[in-house]
BATIDREN-856478 format. One record per residue: residue number from 1; residue in one letter; x, y, z of N, C-alpha, C in turn. Coordinates in Angstrom, 2 decimals. Layout:
N
rec i:NUM	aa:a	n.X:X	n.Y:Y	n.Z:Z	ca.X:X	ca.Y:Y	ca.Z:Z	c.X:X	c.Y:Y	c.Z:Z
...
END
This chain:
71
rec i:1	aa:m	n.X:-15.13	n.Y:-105.26	n.Z:104.40	ca.X:-15.16	ca.Y:-106.35	ca.Z:103.40	c.X:-14.86	c.Y:-105.71	c.Z:102.23
rec i:2	aa:k	n.X:-15.35	n.Y:-104.39	n.Z:102.13	ca.X:-15.03	ca.Y:-103.48	ca.Z:100.71	c.X:-13.83	c.Y:-103.70	c.Z:100.40
rec i:3	aa:l	n.X:-12.61	n.Y:-103.11	n.Z:101.33	ca.X:-11.59	ca.Y:-103.77	ca.Z:101.34	c.X:-10.62	c.Y:-104.31	c.Z:101.60
rec i:4	aa:r	n.X:-11.51	n.Y:-105.43	n.Z:102.32	ca.X:-10.93	ca.Y:-107.09	ca.Z:101.56	c.X:-11.08	c.Y:-107.41	c.Z:100.47
rec i:5	aa:t	n.X:-12.23	n.Y:-107.17	n.Z:99.54	ca.X:-12.32	ca.Y:-107.62	ca.Z:97.82	c.X:-11.85	c.Y:-106.61	c.Z:96.84
rec i:6	aa:l	n.X:-11.56	n.Y:-105.89	n.Z:97.07	ca.X:-10.96	ca.Y:-104.15	ca.Z:96.54	c.X:-9.28	c.Y:-105.34	c.Z:97.25
rec i:7	aa:a	n.X:-9.12	n.Y:-105.27	n.Z:97.66	ca.X:-6.98	ca.Y:-106.05	ca.Z:98.13	c.X:-7.01	c.Y:-107.33	c.Z:97.55
rec i:8	aa:l	n.X:-8.01	n.Y:-107.66	n.Z:97.06	ca.X:-8.45	ca.Y:-109.43	ca.Z:96.45	c.X:-7.85	c.Y:-109.01	c.Z:95.06
rec i:9	aa:a	n.X:-8.43	n.Y:-108.17	n.Z:94.47	ca.X:-8.53	ca.Y:-108.00	ca.Z:93.36	c.X:-7.32	c.Y:-106.92	c.Z:92.41
rec i:10	aa:l	n.X:-6.96	n.Y:-106.63	n.Z:93.00	ca.X:-5.59	ca.Y:-106.26	ca.Z:93.54	c.X:-4.51	c.Y:-107.28	c.Z:93.31
rec i:11	aa:a	n.X:-4.54	n.Y:-107.91	n.Z:93.85	ca.X:-3.48	ca.Y:-109.03	ca.Z:94.62	c.X:-3.47	c.Y:-110.12	c.Z:93.17
rec i:12	aa:i	n.X:-4.71	n.Y:-110.11	n.Z:92.03	ca.X:-4.78	ca.Y:-110.82	ca.Z:91.43	c.X:-4.48	c.Y:-109.90	c.Z:90.07
rec i:13	aa:v	n.X:-4.44	n.Y:-108.54	n.Z:90.15	ca.X:-4.41	ca.Y:-108.29	ca.Z:88.70	c.X:-2.96	c.Y:-107.51	c.Z:88.74
rec i:14	aa:v	n.X:-2.35	n.Y:-106.77	n.Z:90.47	ca.X:-1.00	ca.Y:-106.66	ca.Z:90.39	c.X:0.05	c.Y:-107.78	c.Z:88.86
rec i:15	aa:p	n.X:-0.33	n.Y:-108.68	n.Z:89.41	ca.X:0.86	ca.Y:-110.23	ca.Z:88.97	c.X:0.91	c.Y:-109.78	c.Z:87.44
rec i:16	aa:a	n.X:-0.41	n.Y:-109.65	n.Z:86.82	ca.X:-0.93	ca.Y:-109.81	ca.Z:85.46	c.X:0.46	c.Y:-108.70	c.Z:84.65
rec i:17	aa:g	n.X:0.79	n.Y:-107.41	n.Z:85.16	ca.X:1.19	ca.Y:-106.90	ca.Z:83.95	c.X:0.70	c.Y:-105.82	c.Z:83.62
rec i:18	aa:a	n.X:2.17	n.Y:-104.95	n.Z:82.65	ca.X:0.82	ca.Y:-103.65	ca.Z:81.94	c.X:-0.12	c.Y:-104.61	c.Z:81.08
rec i:19	aa:a	n.X:0.34	n.Y:-105.40	n.Z:80.47	ca.X:-1.01	ca.Y:-105.27	ca.Z:79.41	c.X:-2.19	c.Y:-105.18	c.Z:78.99
rec i:20	aa:d	n.X:-2.02	n.Y:-106.05	n.Z:80.53	ca.X:-3.27	ca.Y:-105.85	ca.Z:80.53	c.X:-4.15	c.Y:-105.39	c.Z:81.90
rec i:21	aa:a	n.X:-3.22	n.Y:-104.20	n.Z:82.23	ca.X:-4.13	ca.Y:-103.01	ca.Z:82.92	c.X:-5.03	c.Y:-102.36	c.Z:81.78
rec i:22	aa:h	n.X:-5.19	n.Y:-101.87	n.Z:80.62	ca.X:-5.86	ca.Y:-101.26	ca.Z:80.44	c.X:-7.38	c.Y:-102.08	c.Z:80.25
rec i:23	aa:g	n.X:-7.39	n.Y:-103.40	n.Z:80.62	ca.X:-8.77	ca.Y:-103.96	ca.Z:80.66	c.X:-9.20	c.Y:-104.12	c.Z:82.02
rec i:24	aa:c	n.X:-8.13	n.Y:-104.24	n.Z:82.98	ca.X:-8.61	ca.Y:-103.70	ca.Z:84.36	c.X:-9.16	c.Y:-102.09	c.Z:84.62
rec i:25	aa:i	n.X:-8.08	n.Y:-101.09	n.Z:83.98	ca.X:-8.77	ca.Y:-99.70	ca.Z:83.83	c.X:-10.49	c.Y:-99.97	c.Z:84.23
rec i:26	aa:k	n.X:-10.80	n.Y:-100.04	n.Z:82.23	ca.X:-11.96	ca.Y:-100.36	ca.Z:81.74	c.X:-13.26	c.Y:-100.65	c.Z:83.03
rec i:27	aa:g	n.X:-13.25	n.Y:-101.82	n.Z:82.76	ca.X:-13.69	ca.Y:-102.92	ca.Z:83.85	c.X:-14.20	c.Y:-102.36	c.Z:85.50
rec i:28	aa:a	n.X:-13.07	n.Y:-101.77	n.Z:86.08	ca.X:-13.24	ca.Y:-100.83	ca.Z:87.11	c.X:-14.47	c.Y:-99.34	c.Z:87.41
rec i:29	aa:i	n.X:-14.27	n.Y:-98.77	n.Z:86.25	ca.X:-14.76	ca.Y:-97.84	ca.Z:85.83	c.X:-15.80	c.Y:-98.65	c.Z:85.64
rec i:30	aa:v	n.X:-16.80	n.Y:-99.41	n.Z:84.51	ca.X:-17.75	ca.Y:-99.96	ca.Z:84.70	c.X:-18.31	c.Y:-100.28	c.Z:85.56
rec i:31	aa:g	n.X:-17.52	n.Y:-101.08	n.Z:86.82	ca.X:-17.62	ca.Y:-101.11	ca.Z:87.61	c.X:-18.34	c.Y:-100.70	c.Z:89.59
rec i:32	aa:a	n.X:-17.36	n.Y:-99.30	n.Z:88.97	ca.X:-17.86	ca.Y:-98.26	ca.Z:89.49	c.X:-19.09	c.Y:-98.21	c.Z:89.71
rec i:33	aa:v	n.X:-19.27	n.Y:-97.62	n.Z:88.53	ca.X:-20.91	ca.Y:-96.71	ca.Z:88.37	c.X:-21.89	c.Y:-97.56	c.Z:88.72
rec i:34	aa:a	n.X:-21.54	n.Y:-98.91	n.Z:88.33	ca.X:-22.59	ca.Y:-99.75	ca.Z:88.04	c.X:-23.11	c.Y:-99.90	c.Z:90.04
rec i:35	aa:g	n.X:-21.63	n.Y:-100.26	n.Z:90.71	ca.X:-22.00	ca.Y:-100.48	ca.Z:91.99	c.X:-22.65	c.Y:-99.44	c.Z:92.79
rec i:36	aa:h	n.X:-22.87	n.Y:-98.13	n.Z:92.09	ca.X:-22.92	ca.Y:-97.30	ca.Z:92.88	c.X:-24.02	c.Y:-97.24	c.Z:92.76
rec i:37	aa:i	n.X:-24.17	n.Y:-97.38	n.Z:91.31	ca.X:-25.91	ca.Y:-96.97	ca.Z:91.39	c.X:-26.69	c.Y:-98.73	c.Z:92.13
rec i:38	aa:a	n.X:-26.30	n.Y:-99.40	n.Z:92.55	ca.X:-26.30	ca.Y:-100.46	ca.Z:92.95	c.X:-26.15	c.Y:-101.08	c.Z:94.71
rec i:39	aa:h	n.X:-26.57	n.Y:-99.70	n.Z:95.01	ca.X:-26.49	ca.Y:-99.83	ca.Z:97.15	c.X:-25.54	c.Y:-98.85	c.Z:97.54
rec i:40	aa:h	n.X:-24.29	n.Y:-98.31	n.Z:96.53	ca.X:-23.26	ca.Y:-97.62	ca.Z:97.05	c.X:-22.62	c.Y:-98.48	c.Z:97.00
rec i:41	aa:h	n.X:-22.00	n.Y:-99.64	n.Z:96.19	ca.X:-20.92	ca.Y:-100.21	ca.Z:96.52	c.X:-20.12	c.Y:-100.29	c.Z:95.33
rec i:42	aa:a	n.X:-19.75	n.Y:-98.53	n.Z:95.35	ca.X:-18.57	ca.Y:-98.50	ca.Z:94.11	c.X:-17.00	c.Y:-99.16	c.Z:94.35
rec i:43	aa:l	n.X:-16.94	n.Y:-99.12	n.Z:95.17	ca.X:-15.37	ca.Y:-100.11	ca.Z:95.75	c.X:-15.37	c.Y:-101.47	c.Z:95.17
rec i:44	aa:a	n.X:-16.83	n.Y:-102.11	n.Z:95.55	ca.X:-17.01	ca.Y:-103.65	ca.Z:95.60	c.X:-16.78	c.Y:-103.60	c.Z:93.78
rec i:45	aa:g	n.X:-18.06	n.Y:-102.49	n.Z:93.62	ca.X:-17.64	ca.Y:-102.68	ca.Z:91.93	c.X:-16.77	c.Y:-102.93	c.Z:90.88
rec i:46	aa:a	n.X:-15.83	n.Y:-102.20	n.Z:91.85	ca.X:-14.13	ca.Y:-101.51	ca.Z:90.87	c.X:-13.87	c.Y:-102.24	c.Z:91.11
rec i:47	aa:a	n.X:-13.89	n.Y:-103.43	n.Z:91.35	ca.X:-13.16	ca.Y:-104.58	ca.Z:92.58	c.X:-13.62	c.Y:-105.68	c.Z:91.19
rec i:48	aa:v	n.X:-13.96	n.Y:-105.87	n.Z:91.69	ca.X:-15.32	ca.Y:-106.97	ca.Z:90.49	c.X:-14.77	c.Y:-106.48	c.Z:89.51
rec i:49	aa:g	n.X:-14.99	n.Y:-105.09	n.Z:88.90	ca.X:-14.59	ca.Y:-104.99	ca.Z:87.60	c.X:-13.87	c.Y:-104.58	c.Z:86.63
rec i:50	aa:c	n.X:-12.90	n.Y:-104.99	n.Z:87.99	ca.X:-11.32	ca.Y:-104.73	ca.Z:87.47	c.X:-10.95	c.Y:-106.26	c.Z:87.11
rec i:51	aa:v	n.X:-11.18	n.Y:-107.17	n.Z:87.42	ca.X:-11.10	ca.Y:-108.49	ca.Z:87.73	c.X:-11.85	c.Y:-108.97	c.Z:86.18
rec i:52	aa:v	n.X:-13.05	n.Y:-108.74	n.Z:86.01	ca.X:-13.96	ca.Y:-108.95	ca.Z:85.10	c.X:-13.33	c.Y:-108.53	c.Z:83.59
rec i:53	aa:g	n.X:-12.44	n.Y:-107.11	n.Z:83.44	ca.X:-12.54	ca.Y:-106.43	ca.Z:82.65	c.X:-10.61	c.Y:-107.94	c.Z:82.42
rec i:54	aa:h	n.X:-10.01	n.Y:-107.49	n.Z:83.52	ca.X:-8.33	ca.Y:-108.15	ca.Z:83.46	c.X:-9.15	c.Y:-109.25	c.Z:82.69
rec i:55	aa:h	n.X:-9.44	n.Y:-110.17	n.Z:82.75	ca.X:-9.99	ca.Y:-111.91	ca.Z:82.50	c.X:-10.65	c.Y:-111.62	c.Z:81.01
rec i:56	aa:m	n.X:-11.33	n.Y:-110.52	n.Z:80.73	ca.X:-11.33	ca.Y:-110.32	ca.Z:78.81	c.X:-10.34	c.Y:-110.23	c.Z:78.41
rec i:57	aa:a	n.X:-9.94	n.Y:-108.90	n.Z:78.94	ca.X:-8.72	ca.Y:-108.01	ca.Z:77.77	c.X:-7.65	c.Y:-109.56	c.Z:78.27
rec i:58	aa:a	n.X:-7.25	n.Y:-109.93	n.Z:78.65	ca.X:-6.44	ca.Y:-111.03	ca.Z:78.56	c.X:-6.99	c.Y:-112.78	c.Z:77.62
rec i:59	aa:v	n.X:-8.40	n.Y:-112.85	n.Z:77.45	ca.X:-8.88	ca.Y:-114.29	ca.Z:76.57	c.X:-8.66	c.Y:-113.19	c.Z:75.08
rec i:60	aa:k	n.X:-8.83	n.Y:-111.99	n.Z:75.45	ca.X:-8.94	ca.Y:-110.59	ca.Z:73.56	c.X:-7.73	c.Y:-111.58	c.Z:73.08
rec i:61	aa:h	n.X:-6.68	n.Y:-111.37	n.Z:73.52	ca.X:-5.27	ca.Y:-110.94	ca.Z:73.67	c.X:-4.66	c.Y:-112.44	c.Z:73.27
rec i:62	aa:r	n.X:-4.43	n.Y:-113.24	n.Z:73.83	ca.X:-4.91	ca.Y:-114.69	ca.Z:73.80	c.X:-5.21	c.Y:-115.83	c.Z:72.00
rec i:63	aa:r	n.X:-6.62	n.Y:-114.56	n.Z:71.95	ca.X:-7.39	ca.Y:-114.81	ca.Z:70.81	c.X:-6.52	c.Y:-114.14	c.Z:69.76
rec i:64	aa:e	n.X:-5.50	n.Y:-113.09	n.Z:70.05	ca.X:-5.17	ca.Y:-112.00	ca.Z:69.07	c.X:-3.97	c.Y:-113.21	c.Z:67.98
rec i:65	aa:v	n.X:-2.93	n.Y:-113.07	n.Z:70.00	ca.X:-1.65	ca.Y:-114.02	ca.Z:69.23	c.X:-1.84	c.Y:-115.33	c.Z:68.90
rec i:66	aa:a	n.X:-3.45	n.Y:-116.47	n.Z:68.58	ca.X:-4.03	ca.Y:-117.15	ca.Z:67.98	c.X:-3.77	c.Y:-117.26	c.Z:66.67
rec i:67	aa:a	n.X:-4.61	n.Y:-116.13	n.Z:66.80	ca.X:-5.14	ca.Y:-115.67	ca.Z:64.90	c.X:-3.53	c.Y:-115.51	c.Z:63.85
rec i:68	aa:a	n.X:-2.98	n.Y:-114.60	n.Z:64.82	ca.X:-1.88	ca.Y:-113.94	ca.Z:64.10	c.X:-0.76	c.Y:-114.77	c.Z:64.15
rec i:69	aa:q	n.X:-0.70	n.Y:-115.94	n.Z:64.50	ca.X:0.09	ca.Y:-117.56	ca.Z:64.40	c.X:-0.65	c.Y:-118.12	c.Z:63.55
rec i:70	aa:h	n.X:-1.56	n.Y:-118.34	n.Z:63.30	ca.X:-2.79	ca.Y:-119.11	ca.Z:62.19	c.X:-2.35	c.Y:-118.23	c.Z:60.82
rec i:71	aa:h	n.X:-2.40	n.Y:-116.92	n.Z:60.73	ca.X:-1.74	ca.Y:-116.80	ca.Z:59.39	c.X:-0.88	c.Y:-117.06	c.Z:58.78
END
């Protein structure tokens, strides 16, 4: 199950490109720590954290682009 979750997260994030990799790395670190504390599920936490971090970085990037176009 853990391996499947990690593979799914990587399949979602890898095509996104290098622009959002930073969000994935931050999210994976935070998720791994949280997952480890929550009954030793560091891999699952890292996978979920990566997906969430990627999403948050993409949203931030879209907001920055919209703000730059607005001015």
